C-alpha positions, 0 to 999 in steps of 0.5 A: 386793120384798125391800127392807124400805123399800118403802112400802104405795103401792109394794106396791099398785102392784106388786100392781096391775101383776101383776094387770093382767098376769094379766088381760091374759094370760088375756083370750083364755081368758076370752072363750072361756070366756064363749062356752063357758058360753053354748053349754052353756046353749043361748045359741048365737045372737049378737045379730046373728043373732037380729036377722036372724032376727027381721027376717025373721020366722024363729024362733031354734031351738036344738038344744043338743047340748052340755048333754046331753053335759055333764050325762052327763059330770057324772052319770058323775062323781057316780056314780063319786066318788073318795075322797081318800086320802093315801099316803106316799112313804116307808115309815113314814108310814102313821100321818101319812097316816091322820091327814091322810086323816081330817082331810081327810074331817072338813073335807069333811064339815063343809063339804059338799064332796061336792056342791061338787066336782060344781060345779067339775067341771062348770066344768072340763067346760065351760071347762077349769078348775074352782076351789074355796076352803076357808076358816074363817069366824067370822061364824056361829060364834065357834069358826070354821066351815069352808067346804070346797070352795066353788065359785069361778067360773073367770071370777073367777080369775087365774093368774100368767103 
């Protein structure tokens, strides 16, 4: 796409092809992640199994052992939250790193990131990936309002294969 003569239609076509490749590449992971979320929520019976049990007048009893383990791991994360601190790779970068650390803390405070981190940590615990988004919105505040670390469902995300 380095040729400047590429039109919008070509650009859209290439973007669509890349998205299709990414979707196809992550299909198995997505199917597995949906099952992981169902298991964590206690939805551990397939529709065929439930139909069989109902047909035979048997209850679908579920002992969700995953939920308490996930809650325990996430609770441990909450109790032991880590602070983000920027550290330089070279001597003499202390001032810049203090500025970066302070800027991060300010953005995190503005967006309530502390609680959002737990949400995507829970996602990572359940399905292996947790995602967040930091953005500025001018809808509510003409000077811009920072939304930091907003959780994004892992099932909405794609990566480059």
